[in-house]
C-alpha positions as CSV (number, residue, x, y, z in Angstrom):
1,M,-28.0,-4.7,-14.4
2,Q,-25.1,-7.2,-14.7
3,V,-24.3,-8.9,-11.5
4,D,-21.2,-11.1,-10.9
5,N,-22.3,-14.7,-10.5
6,N,-19.9,-15.1,-7.6
7,F,-22.0,-12.6,-5.6
8,S,-25.4,-12.8,-4.0
9,V,-27.6,-9.9,-3.3
10,F,-28.9,-9.5,0.3
11,D,-32.6,-8.7,0.5
12,N,-35.5,-9.1,2.9
13,G,-35.5,-12.9,2.5
14,V,-33.5,-14.8,5.1
15,D,-33.1,-17.7,2.7
16,N,-31.5,-15.5,0.1
17,L,-28.5,-14.5,2.3
18,N,-25.5,-16.4,0.9
19,W,-21.8,-16.0,1.4
20,P,-19.7,-14.3,0.5
21,L,-21.3,-10.9,-0.1
22,P,-18.4,-8.4,-0.7
23,F,-20.5,-5.6,-2.3
24,P,-22.8,-2.8,-1.3
25,Y,-26.5,-3.2,-1.1
26,S,-29.0,-0.4,-0.6
27,T,-31.5,-0.1,2.3
28,S,-33.7,2.4,0.5
29,P,-36.9,0.7,-0.5
30,Q,-36.6,1.5,-4.2
31,L,-33.1,0.1,-4.5
32,L,-33.3,-2.9,-2.1
33,G,-31.9,-6.0,-3.7
34,E,-30.0,-4.2,-6.4
35,A,-26.3,-4.7,-6.5
36,S,-24.1,-1.6,-6.9
37,T,-20.5,-1.1,-7.9
38,D,-20.5,2.5,-6.5
39,A,-19.3,2.5,-2.9
40,T,-19.7,6.3,-2.6
41,L,-23.5,6.4,-2.8
42,F,-25.1,9.3,-0.8
43,S,-25.9,8.5,2.8
44,H,-29.2,9.8,4.1
45,S,-27.8,10.0,7.7
46,T,-25.4,8.3,10.0
47,R,-28.2,6.2,11.4
48,H,-29.6,5.2,8.0
49,P,-26.9,5.0,5.4
50,T,-27.9,4.4,1.8
51,T,-25.3,1.7,1.3
52,L,-24.2,-1.1,3.6
53,V,-21.7,-3.8,2.9
54,I,-22.2,-7.3,4.4
55,I,-19.1,-8.6,6.2
56,P,-18.4,-12.1,4.8
57,R,-17.9,-15.0,7.0
58,P,-14.9,-17.3,6.4
59,D,-15.3,-20.2,3.9
60,N,-14.8,-22.5,6.9
61,G,-17.3,-20.7,9.1
62,S,-19.8,-22.5,11.3
63,P,-22.0,-24.7,9.0
64,T,-25.7,-24.6,9.8
65,P,-27.1,-28.1,10.4
66,R,-30.3,-28.9,8.5
67,K,-32.4,-28.9,11.7
68,Y,-31.5,-25.2,12.3
69,A,-31.5,-24.0,8.7
70,S,-35.2,-23.4,8.9
71,V,-35.1,-21.5,12.1
72,P,-36.0,-17.9,11.3
73,A,-33.2,-15.3,11.8
74,I,-33.8,-12.5,14.3
75,D,-33.6,-9.3,12.3
76,F,-33.1,-5.7,13.3
77,W,-35.0,-2.8,11.6
78,V,-34.7,0.9,12.5
79,E,-37.4,3.2,11.2
80,G,-38.2,0.9,8.3
81,R,-34.6,0.2,7.3
82,Q,-32.8,-3.0,8.1
83,G,-29.7,-2.5,10.2
84,L,-29.1,-1.3,13.8
85,R,-25.9,0.7,14.4
86,L,-23.9,-1.3,16.9
87,I,-22.6,1.8,18.7
88,D,-26.2,2.8,19.4
89,A,-26.9,-0.7,20.8
90,L,-23.8,-0.6,22.9
91,Q,-25.0,2.7,24.4
92,G,-28.5,1.4,24.9
93,N,-30.0,3.7,22.3
94,F,-32.8,1.8,20.7
95,A,-34.8,4.7,19.3
96,G,-36.7,3.7,16.2
97,L,-35.9,0.0,16.6
98,A,-38.8,-2.2,15.6
99,G,-40.0,-4.4,18.5
100,P,-37.2,-3.7,21.0
101,G,-39.1,-5.3,23.8
102,H,-40.4,-8.3,21.8
103,E,-39.2,-11.6,23.2
104,V,-37.7,-13.2,20.1
105,M,-35.1,-15.7,21.2
106,N,-36.1,-19.0,22.7
107,A,-33.3,-19.7,25.1
108,V,-32.8,-23.4,25.7
109,S,-30.6,-22.7,28.7
110,T,-29.8,-19.8,31.0
111,K,-26.9,-18.9,28.6
112,V,-26.5,-18.5,24.9
113,S,-23.3,-18.3,22.9
114,Y,-22.6,-15.7,20.2
115,K,-19.9,-16.4,17.6
116,V,-18.4,-13.5,15.6
117,E,-17.1,-14.7,12.3
118,W,-15.2,-12.3,10.1
119,I,-13.3,-13.3,7.0
120,G,-9.5,-13.0,7.5
121,Y,-9.7,-13.2,11.3
122,K,-9.9,-15.9,14.0
123,P,-13.5,-16.0,15.3
124,L,-14.6,-15.1,18.8
125,S,-17.2,-17.0,20.8
126,K,-18.7,-15.6,24.0
127,Q,-21.5,-16.8,26.3
128,K,-24.0,-14.4,27.7
129,Y,-26.9,-14.9,30.1
130,A,-30.2,-15.1,28.4
131,R,-32.3,-15.1,31.6
132,R,-32.1,-16.4,35.1
133,V,-34.4,-19.2,34.0
134,K,-35.1,-20.8,30.7
135,G,-37.2,-18.6,28.4
136,R,-37.1,-15.9,25.8
137,Q,-35.2,-12.7,25.7
138,S,-35.9,-9.4,24.0
139,R,-34.6,-8.0,20.7
140,S,-32.9,-5.0,22.4
141,K,-31.1,-7.2,25.0
142,I,-29.8,-9.4,22.2
143,A,-28.6,-6.4,20.3
144,R,-26.7,-5.0,23.3
145,Q,-25.1,-8.4,24.0
146,V,-23.9,-8.7,20.4
147,A,-22.7,-5.1,20.4
148,E,-20.6,-5.8,23.4
149,I,-19.0,-8.9,21.9
150,V,-18.4,-7.3,18.5
151,S,-16.7,-4.3,20.3
152,E,-14.4,-6.7,22.1
153,F,-13.7,-8.5,18.8
154,V,-12.9,-5.4,16.9
155,N,-10.7,-3.9,19.6
156,D,-8.7,-7.1,19.7
157,R,-8.5,-8.0,16.0
158,A,-7.5,-4.5,15.1
159,R,-4.1,-5.4,16.5
160,C,-3.9,-8.6,14.4
161,Q,-2.8,-9.3,10.9
162,T,-5.4,-10.3,8.4
163,S,-5.3,-12.6,5.3
164,Q,-8.0,-10.5,3.7
165,P,-6.8,-6.8,3.5
166,L,-10.1,-5.8,1.8
167,W,-11.9,-6.6,5.1
168,R,-9.2,-5.2,7.5
169,I,-10.4,-4.0,10.9
170,G,-9.0,-0.8,12.3
171,R,-8.5,2.9,11.9
172,G,-8.7,3.9,8.2
173,S,-10.3,0.6,7.3
174,I,-13.5,-0.9,8.9
175,E,-14.2,0.8,12.2
176,Y,-16.7,-0.1,14.9
177,A,-18.5,3.2,14.6
178,N,-19.6,2.1,11.1
179,L,-20.8,-1.3,11.9
180,Y,-24.5,-2.4,11.8
181,L,-26.2,-5.5,13.0
182,M,-28.5,-6.9,10.3
183,E,-29.7,-10.2,11.9
184,I,-28.5,-13.2,13.9
185,K,-28.8,-16.8,12.7
186,R,-28.9,-19.9,14.8
187,V,-26.2,-22.5,13.9
188,S,-26.5,-24.9,16.8
189,K,-28.6,-25.6,19.9
190,S,-27.3,-22.6,21.8
191,T,-25.0,-20.7,19.3
192,W,-26.0,-17.8,17.2
193,V,-23.9,-16.0,14.6
194,P,-24.5,-12.2,13.9
195,V,-24.7,-10.9,10.4
196,L,-22.8,-7.7,10.3
197,A,-22.5,-4.9,7.7
198,Y,-20.6,-1.6,7.5
199,A,-21.6,1.7,6.1
200,V,-19.6,3.1,3.2
């Protein structure tokens, strides 16, 4: 299969996630890691679509200092497929999520900051409580916090103009109901950036 050299295929390896990624990738095991030019692939279900498209971050997005580049991303898998639907997380529905209660984030303070970066739009940063004291927090709690922030981001940015029409947010374009959380990556001492995708 010919793949445009400007694109990078998202697969299970955190180190292989490069930007931008404006193309579909499949979450089915036999197709994982193969780029596709067909954006109308059959979806198995609304919870587990066959094709997800990674939302690119801006070219001037938050760089990852070398000291944090080796920090493993926190990923989200549902019934063997990577990607947690944000609307499920927002509603507290974590059925099928791998390790929902696992403490996966080492919070260096009582608060952490999540930064939503979406090509064509101004980013949004929000702080959330990690715990009352320093420590770790669970995968499901992180997912719900990110879902809340992305919901705010989408609702606000849907009223804004974008410099990237392909990645427009709003009715008839990319809607919140179709968004998935793939993983979050640490970019500073207390800031994490979610990797988002949408179902096509």
